[in-house]
Structure formats: structure tokens, C-alpha cells
C-alpha positions in Angstrom: -84.0 -114.0 -46.0 -86.2 -111.1 -47.0 -86.9 -110.0 -50.7 -84.3 -107.7 -52.3 -87.0 -105.0 -52.8 -87.8 -104.7 -49.1 -86.3 -101.6 -47.5 -84.3 -102.7 -44.5 -82.3 -101.3 -41.7 -80.6 -102.6 -38.5 -82.5 -102.9 -35.2 -81.9 -104.2 -31.7 -84.7 -104.9 -29.3 -87.2 -103.4 -31.8 -85.1 -100.1 -31.6 -83.6 -98.7 -34.7 -79.8 -98.5 -34.7 -79.7 -95.9 -37.5 -82.0 -93.1 -38.7 -84.6 -95.4 -40.1 -86.8 -92.6 -41.5 -84.3 -92.3 -44.3 -85.2 -95.7 -45.6 -88.9 -94.9 -46.0 -87.9 -93.1 -49.3 -85.1 -95.2 -50.6 -83.3 -98.6 -50.3 -80.2 -99.0 -48.4 -77.0 -99.3 -50.6 -74.8 -102.2 -50.7 -72.0 -100.1 -48.9 -74.5 -99.3 -46.1 -75.3 -103.0 -45.6 -71.8 -104.0 -45.4 -71.1 -101.2 -42.9 -74.1 -102.5 -40.7 -72.6 -106.0 -40.8 -69.4 -104.6 -39.4 -70.9 -102.1 -36.9 -73.9 -104.2 -35.7 -72.9 -107.8 -36.1 -75.6 -109.1 -33.8 -78.4 -106.9 -35.0 -81.7 -107.9 -36.5 -83.3 -106.3 -39.6 -86.2 -103.9 -39.5 -88.4 -103.9 -42.5 -90.0 -100.5 -43.7 -93.6 -101.1 -44.4 -95.8 -99.2 -46.9 -95.2 -98.2 -50.5 -91.4 -98.4 -50.4 -91.4 -102.2 -49.7 -94.8 -102.7 -51.2 -96.2 -104.4 -48.1 -98.9 -104.0 -45.4 -98.4 -106.0 -42.2 -101.0 -107.2 -39.7 -99.4 -107.6 -36.3 -101.4 -110.1 -34.1 -100.3 -110.8 -30.5 -103.1 -113.1 -29.8 -106.1 -110.7 -29.9 -107.6 -111.7 -33.4 -110.6 -113.9 -33.5 -109.6 -116.2 -36.5 -113.1 -117.6 -36.8 -114.8 -114.2 -37.2 -111.9 -112.5 -39.2 -110.4 -114.8 -41.9 -106.8 -114.4 -42.8 -105.9 -115.5 -46.4 -102.9 -117.7 -47.0 -99.9 -115.3 -47.2 -96.3 -114.8 -46.0 -96.3 -115.1 -42.2 -93.7 -114.9 -39.4 -94.0 -116.0 -35.9 -92.9 -113.4 -33.3 -91.0 -114.2 -30.0 -94.0 -113.6 -27.9 -96.0 -116.1 -29.9 -97.9 -113.6 -32.1 -97.7 -113.5 -35.9 -96.9 -110.9 -38.6 -99.1 -111.3 -41.6 -97.7 -109.7 -44.7 -99.9 -108.4 -47.5 -99.5 -106.7 -50.8 -99.6 -102.8 -50.8 -102.6 -102.0 -52.9 -104.2 -98.8 -54.2 -107.1 -99.1 -51.7 -104.6 -98.4 -48.9 -103.5 -95.0 -50.3 -106.3 -93.0 -48.6 -106.2 -94.9 -45.4 -104.3 -94.7 -42.1 -102.2 -97.8 -42.5 -99.9 -97.6 -39.4 -102.1 -97.8 -36.2 -102.2 -99.5 -32.9 -105.1 -101.2 -31.3 -107.5 -102.0 -34.1 -108.3 -104.8 -31.7 -106.7 -105.5 -28.4 -103.2 -106.7 -29.1 -103.8 -106.2 -32.8 -101.9 -103.5 -34.8 -101.1 -102.6 -38.4 -98.1 -101.4 -40.0 -98.0 -99.5 -43.3 -96.7 -96.0 -44.3 -94.8 -94.6 -41.4 -94.3 -98.0 -39.7 -91.9 -100.9 -39.6 -91.7 -104.4 -38.3 -88.8 -106.6 -37.2 -87.8 -109.5 -39.7 -88.5 -112.8 -38.1 -88.0 -116.3 -39.7 -90.7 -117.2 -42.2 -93.1 -119.9 -41.0 -92.9 -121.3 -44.6 -90.6 -120.4 -47.5 -92.1 -117.4 -49.2 -92.0 -119.3 -52.4 -94.5 -121.7 -51.2 -97.4 -119.2 -51.4 -97.9 -115.9 -53.0 -98.2 -112.5 -51.2 -101.9 -112.1 -50.7 -104.0 -108.9 -50.8 -105.2 -107.6 -47.4 -108.7 -109.0 -46.6 -111.5 -106.6 -47.2 -112.6 -106.6 -43.6 -109.2 -105.2 -42.6 -109.2 -102.5 -45.3 -112.7 -101.4 -44.2 -111.6 -101.2 -40.6 -108.7 -98.8 -41.3 -109.7 -95.2 -40.7 -109.5 -92.7 -43.6 -106.8 -90.2 -43.9 -108.2 -86.9 -42.6 -105.0 -85.4 -41.4 -105.1 -87.2 -38.2 -101.9 -88.7 -36.8 -101.4 -92.2 -35.4 -98.6 -93.5 -33.2 -96.8 -96.7 -33.3 -94.6 -97.9 -30.4 -91.9 -98.7 -32.9 -92.2 -95.5 -34.7 -90.9 -92.6 -32.6 -89.7 -89.2 -33.6 -86.4 -88.3 -32.3 -87.7 -85.7 -29.8 -90.1 -88.2 -28.4 -87.5 -90.9 -27.9 -85.3 -88.4 -26.2 -88.2 -87.2 -23.9 -89.0 -90.7 -23.0 -85.5 -91.6 -22.1 -85.3 -88.6 -19.9 -88.1 -90.0 -17.6 -86.8 -90.9 -14.2 -88.0 -91.3 -10.7 -88.8 -87.8 -9.3 -89.9 -86.3 -12.7 -92.4 -89.0 -13.9 -95.7 -87.3 -13.4 -94.6 -84.0 -14.8 -92.7 -85.6 -17.7 -95.6 -87.8 -18.7 -98.0 -84.8 -18.5 -95.7 -82.7 -20.6 -95.2 -85.3 -23.3 -98.9 -86.3 -23.4 -99.7 -82.6 -23.8 -97.2 -82.2 -26.6 -98.7 -85.2 -28.4 -102.3 -84.0 -28.0 -101.2 -80.6 -29.5 -99.8 -82.4 -32.4 -103.2 -84.0 -33.1 -103.0 -87.6 -31.5 -105.9 -89.3 -29.9 -106.1 -90.1 -26.2 -106.1 -93.9 -27.0 -102.9 -93.5 -29.1 -101.1 -91.4 -26.5 -101.8 -94.0 -23.8 -100.8 -96.8 -26.1 -97.4 -95.4 -26.7 -96.6 -94.2 -23.3 -97.8 -97.2 -21.3 -94.7 -99.4 -22.1 -92.4 -96.6 -20.8 -94.6 -96.2 -17.8 -94.2 -99.9 -17.0 -90.4 -99.6 -17.3 -90.2 -96.7 -14.9 -92.8 -98.2 -12.5 -95.4 -95.5 -13.1 -98.9 -96.5 -12.2 -100.9 -97.3 -15.3 -104.1 -95.8 -13.9 -102.3 -92.6 -13.2 -101.1 -92.5 -16.7 -104.6 -93.0 -18.1 -105.8 -90.2 -15.9 -103.2 -87.9 -17.4 -104.0 -89.0 -21.0 -107.8 -88.3 -20.3 -107.0 -85.0 -18.8 -105.1 -83.7 -21.9 -107.8 -85.2 -23.9 -110.2 -82.5 -22.7 -108.3 -80.1 -25.2 -109.2 -80.0 -28.8 -106.9 -82.0 -31.1 -104.2 -79.8 -32.7 -101.8 -80.4 -35.4 -98.5 -78.8 -36.7 -99.9 -76.0 -38.9 -99.2 -72.6 -40.0 -100.7 -71.1 -36.9 -98.3 -69.1 -34.7 -97.0 -70.9 -31.6 -95.5 -69.7 -28.4 -91.7 -69.3 -28.3 -91.4 -72.3 -26.0 -93.4 -74.6 -28.4 -91.6 -73.2 -31.4 -88.2 -74.0 -30.0 -89.2 -77.4 -28.5 -88.2 -79.4 -31.6 -85.2 -78.0 -33.4 -85.3 -78.9 -37.0 -81.8 -80.1 -38.3 -80.5 -79.5 -41.7 -80.2 -82.8 -43.6 -77.5 -82.3 -46.2 -77.6 -84.1 -49.6 -74.4 -82.3 -50.5 -72.9 -80.0 -47.9 -72.9 -77.0 -47.9 -74.9 -76.5 -50.9 -78.0 -78.8 -51.3 -80.1 -80.0 -48.5 -83.1 -82.2 -48.3 -86.6 -80.4 -48.6 -85.0 -77.4 -50.4 -85.5 -75.7 -53.7 -82.7 -74.4 -55.7 -81.5 -73.2 -59.1 -78.4 -73.6 -61.2 -78.5 -70.5 -63.4 -76.4 -69.3 -66.3 -76.3 -68.2 -69.9 -76.5 -70.9 -72.7 -73.6 -73.3 -73.2 -72.1 -72.8 -69.7 -72.0 -76.6 -68.8 -74.9 -76.4 -66.3 -76.3 -79.6 -67.5 -72.9 -81.5 -67.2 -72.5 -80.2 -63.7 -75.9 -81.6 -62.5 -75.5 -84.9 -64.4 -72.4 -85.3 -62.3 -74.3 -84.4 -59.2 -77.1 -87.1 -60.2 -74.6 -89.9 -60.6 -72.5 -89.2 -57.6 -75.4 -89.0 -55.2 -77.1 -92.1 -56.8 -74.0 -94.3 -56.6 -74.3 -94.4 -52.8 -72.6 -91.3 -51.7 -69.8 -90.0 -53.8 -67.9 -86.6 -54.4 -69.7 -84.2 -56.7 -67.3 -82.5 -59.0 -64.6 -84.5 -57.1 -65.0 -81.9 -54.4 -68.2 -82.0 -52.4 -69.2 -85.1 -50.5 -72.7 -86.4 -51.3 -75.0 -88.5 -49.1 -76.5 -91.5 -50.8 -79.8 -90.4 -52.5 -82.4 -91.6 -54.9 -82.3 -89.2 -57.8 -84.8 -88.4 -60.6 -83.4 -86.4 -63.5 -85.8 -84.9 -66.0 -84.6 -83.5 -69.1 -87.1 -81.4 -71.2 -84.6 -79.5 -73.2 -82.9 -81.8 -75.5 -83.0 -84.9 -77.8 -83.1 -88.2 -75.8 -80.1 -89.6 -77.6 -78.0 -86.6 -76.4 -79.1 -87.1 -72.8 -78.3 -90.9 -73.2 -74.8 -90.0 -74.5 -74.0 -87.6 -71.7 -75.0 -89.9 -69.0 -73.2 -92.8 -70.5 -70.0 -90.9 -71.0 -70.1 -89.5 -67.3 -70.8 -93.0 -65.9 -68.1 -94.5 -68.0 -65.5 -91.9 -66.8 -66.2 -93.0 -63.3 -65.6 -96.7 -64.1 -69.2 -97.4 -63.2 -71.8 -99.6 -65.0 -75.5 -98.5 -65.3 -76.5 -101.5 -63.2 -74.5 -100.0 -60.3 -77.1 -97.2 -60.3 -80.1 -99.5 -60.6 -82.9 -98.4 -58.2 -81.2 -95.1 -57.3 -81.1 -93.1 -60.5 -84.2 -92.6 -62.7 -84.1 -90.5 -65.8 -87.0 -89.2 -67.9 -86.5 -87.7 -71.3 -88.8 -87.0 -74.2 -92.0 -86.4 -72.3 -93.1 -83.0 -71.0 -94.4 -81.8 -67.6 -96.2 -78.6 -67.4 -96.6 -77.9 -63.6 -99.4 -75.3 -63.8 -101.6 -77.6 -65.9 -103.8 -79.8 -63.5 -103.5 -83.1 -65.5 -99.8 -82.6 -66.0 -99.2 -81.8 -62.4 -101.2 -84.8 -61.2 -99.2 -87.1 -63.5 -96.0 -85.7 -62.1 -97.2 -86.0 -58.5 -98.0 -89.7 -59.2 -94.5 -90.2 -60.6 -92.9 -88.8 -57.4 -95.2 -91.1 -55.3 -93.9 -94.1 -57.2 -90.2 -93.3 -57.2 -90.0 -91.3 -53.9 -86.7 -89.5 -54.8 -84.6 -87.6 -52.4 -83.4 -85.2 -55.2 -85.2 -84.1 -58.4 -83.2 -82.3 -61.0 -85.1 -80.6 -63.7 -83.7 -79.3 -67.0 -85.1 -76.7 -67.3 -87.5 -74.6 -65.1 -88.6 -72.7 -68.2 -89.7 -75.9 -69.9 -91.6 -77.1 -66.8 -94.5 -74.8 -66.9 -96.5 -72.5 -69.4 -96.7 -69.5 -67.1 -95.5 -66.0 -68.0 -92.1 -65.9 -66.1 -92.1 -62.1 -65.7 -95.7 -62.2 -64.2 -95.1 -62.6 -60.5 -98.5 -63.9 -59.7 -98.3 -66.5 -62.4 -94.9 -67.7 -61.6 -95.7 -67.6 -57.9 -98.6 -70.2 -58.5 -96.0 -72.5 -60.2 -93.5 -72.2 -57.3 -96.3 -72.9 -54.8 -96.9 -76.1 -56.6 -93.2 -77.0 -56.4 -93.3 -76.3 -52.6 -96.5 -78.5 -52.3 -94.5 -81.4 -53.8 -91.4 -80.6 -51.7 -93.4 -80.7 -48.6 -95.4 -83.8 -49.5 -92.5 -86.0 -50.6 -89.7 -84.4 -48.6 -87.5 -84.1 -51.7 -85.1 -81.4 -52.9 -85.7 -79.8 -56.3 -82.8 -78.4 -58.4 -83.8 -76.5 -61.6 -81.5 -75.5 -64.3 -82.4 -71.9 -65.3 -81.4 -69.1 -67.6 -80.1 -65.7 -67.0 -81.4 -62.4 -68.5 -79.7 -59.8 -70.8 -77.9 -58.0 -67.9 -75.7 -61.2 -67.5 -74.2 -60.6 -70.9 -73.1 -57.1 -69.7 -71.9 -58.5 -66.4 -69.7 -61.1 -68.2 -68.3 -58.3 -70.5 -67.6 -56.2 -67.4 -66.0 -59.2 -65.6 -67.9 -58.8 -62.5 -69.4 -61.5 -60.3 -73.0 -62.5 -61.0 -76.0 -61.8 -58.9 -79.4 -63.6 -58.4 -80.9 -60.4 -59.9 -79.7 -61.6 -63.2 -81.8 -64.6 -63.2 -84.5 -64.6 -65.8 -88.2 -63.9 -64.9 -89.9 -62.6 -61.9 -88.1 -61.9 -58.6 -90.2 -64.6 -57.1 -87.9 -67.1 -58.7 -84.7 -66.3 -56.7 -86.8 -65.4 -53.7 -88.1 -68.8 -53.3 -84.7 -70.5 -53.6 -82.8 -71.8 -50.6 -79.7 -71.8 -52.8 -78.5 -70.6 -56.3 -75.4 -71.5 -58.2 -74.6 -69.3 -61.1 -72.3 -70.6 -63.9 -70.1 -68.4 -66.1 -68.2 -69.9 -69.2 -64.6 -69.4 -68.9 -63.3 -71.2 -72.1 -64.1 -74.2 -74.4 -63.5 -76.6 -71.5 -64.3 -74.8 -68.3 -66.7 -72.6 -66.5 -66.7 -70.7 -63.2 -69.4 -71.6 -60.6 -70.6 -69.0 -58.1 -72.5 -69.7 -54.9 -74.8 -66.7 -55.3 -77.4 -67.6 -52.6 -77.6 -69.7 -49.5 -80.0 -69.6 -46.7 -78.7 -72.7 -44.9 -75.0 -72.1 -44.8 -72.3 -69.6 -45.7 -71.8 -69.2 -49.4 -68.5 -70.7 -50.7 -65.8 -69.1 -52.9 -66.1 -69.4 -56.6 -64.4 -72.4 -58.3 -63.6 -73.7 -61.7 -65.2 -76.8 -63.3 -63.7 -78.6 -66.2 -65.6 -80.7 -68.6 -63.0 -83.0 -70.3 -63.0 -85.7 -73.0 -60.9 -88.6 -71.7 -60.8 -90.3 -75.0 -61.1 -89.2 -78.7 -64.5 -90.9 -79.2 -65.9 -88.7 -76.3 -67.2 -91.9 -74.7 -65.7 -91.0 -71.4 -66.1 -87.4 -70.1 -65.1 -86.2 -66.7 -66.7 -83.3 -64.8 -64.4 -82.0 -62.0 -63.7 -78.8 -59.9 -60.3 -77.3 -59.7 
């Protein structure tokens, strides 16, 4: 039995049976766990290490000199090969260290951010001893983060797994050379490349000394990393990055978008519904668009906290949910203020993201999230660059509620469809967006939603959204598309 706060996923023979990277940023839902039980009845559980599970693991397959390097009493499992996994607390000192790395000693690895371990039975009940801090000698041995990459045999990107699976007799030398070269270009060390490839070399009966020669050969080239430098067309097209949808075909992971409109157009209601449907484990946004399960952070800097509480409570009640159903997947901040262009405020927000690790961040509103002059392109571009920095660092999508300018009033009067040009502020704002929804009020209960920009899919036709009180006390409010 593993603690409930551990992030888990199914594995077999140390290989993930699902896309385990998703669970580096969120916990699996109850529905996902039940599905795994049905789909993979004989599987084991993988445990994501690092900040999400608040653990750091030392993996000793018999190479650790216990007399010289003392291990404090902590949670421990015994592996099938006779080794041990020593579990330690994730502490602040690990933040600036490379915590997932093979070969800190012979047959000794560590697993932290970017790594996982298989859950084996505890040697003793975990209630018998507290989870210890990692020993100082181990922390000292970890290399600092300098942008270098490390590889763990259980932690393979999809392109690498596919490339290794394609190695067969007749293409072994060429395949290992190509893969080793690709890894070197991505910034990996010779030792890490050899450590990863040697197990596959054994499986396909490829001589270990020959593999070592290949790794040393590519090691003559300077380490590279994926950067903003131009690459050849062959390298550029080697790993096709797939769109990962949060809500297809509108919102994808790692994107920036805006929901714009004049005041009182139901923008906030629409995004509250998105927050709840995504956080409940994958629902139907506006009862129309399928959402993937997501951890959501909703920030309201526009209104009184009590009003935000009333709205969320009413929407949740209308879906026959309880707040506890969204525990661990929906986080709401209201009553405090972030100003993204102010250094201290930016640092505090970045820390908040690092602790929650959301998939989706909804902010009401963009204008309240900075102090820059929105019509000054340079000033607003600096704000947007900070948004992109956070998007790239944490892999989350940002959706901002935003306002329209005076031309939108004329457009409404003339009954013409809205344009992204009618968004308030500099043209840099719609330019940075991967998607824009524009909301126009229809009557007291409904608004039309226009998909006015999309860089990842075709825009969809306008649709009507109604916000309806389901009882006289306004304690249940539905938000649905028609």
C-alpha cells in the first residue's frame, strides 16, 4: 500500500502502460485508477518521484558501501534483484540539484524529478518509522542544475522508446550510432548514453565494447541541447510534437488563450464551468466539449471573494457534485493580487505554480494581472514574455479573461461577428494567443461565443451559452451550450 498522496500509474516489467509523464504534474483520478484495474489487472504500480509525490529515492542494487555511506532509518523496499529502494523526503535543498541520475556509484542510481520507481512491498510498515531526510553526503554528491540532462533507463521519451524498439539484427550498428548521436546533440553525457543503451544492446546481442566505442565517438562532439538555434530539416522533423488537448478543439496544453468580451457577457461563468469540468476528472465543458482530466488553478482578481465562492458553489451544486469531489484537482485564489511585471509578485506566483503544478491556469482578468500600459507594445510584450516563460517552465495552459475596446460596441450594434482586433490593448495580446474566444451578450440569460482565433485546429461555428438558475435561491446554476 502506498500513501494516497503518491502519484502512481500502471507498469509492467518496469515499462509504463500509460503515458506516465502526465502524472508528473497531477494525481490520477479515481476513475483512472478503476480503469487501470480493469485494463491492466496484473500490473504493478509505478510511483512518480520528485515534487509531485514529495519523495526522493536512492536505488541501490548492491553497489553502496554501507559502512562509508550511512543510510538513515527510512521507508525501504526490497527489489526483485535483491537491491533496495530507500525513500526520502523531498526537501528544498534538492530543488537546484539533478535528482534523477544513473551511476552515482556502480549499481547505484537516484530518482527524483523526471524519474519513477516501481512500487515493491515495504520491508516494514511505513507507520513504523518516519520518512527521513536524504543524508547530506547524498545531497552533496548530486550535480547542480546547469541545464544538463540526465537519462534514466525507466524514463524514456516516446521517440527514444520507438527508436530502441526498432533496433534489429542488420541495423544495430547504424541504429545505435544514430541514437547515440541524437542523445549527444540533446546534451547528454557519454556515460549516460552508454548507461541507457547498454541494456538494449544486451537484448539484441550487440557487443558492449562496440557500443562503448560508438558512445565515445559521439562524445568527441560538443554537448548540445534543444535550443532556439536553427536545425537541419532532418533534425527538425525527427520528433514531431503532438498536440495534447485539454479541451479539443479549443484549449491545448502549453498554450496561451483569451476569452474576451464586453462587461457582463458571462465570460467568468463560462470559465468557471471549464474549471469544474476539467478538475472533476474529465467532463463536458458547457455540456458540449470533452475535457481531459486536469489540475486547475483559478485566480479571480476582479471581484469580492464571497461572490466567487457563491458562483463556484452554485455551479458545483448544479452538477450534483460536492467540493470534496474536486479535492486536489481544483485550486482557487481570490482576494490577493498578482502583478506579473513586478519581480517580487512574479516570483511569488512562480512559487505558487511550482507547488500546485497545474495543467490549466484560468485568470480573471488579464488587465488585473499586471501594471503595464496595455497600449504600449513594448511594455505589454514584457508581460507576455513572462507568461510564456511560466508556460514553458511548468507546461501549463493559461486562459485569461480579457476585455474588448470601444469598436466592439459598434460591432454589436451593427450585428457583425467579432474580431480579435477588437480586443483591448496592444496587438501583441491577440498575436501571442493560440486561441481566442469572444463572447457577445444575447439576452439576460444567454451569450453567443465565437471562436475568433485558433492556431492548432480549425475554428468552430458560433454557439449559444445559457446561464440558468435552477432554483429560486440561485444556489444551483447551470452553464450550458445550445
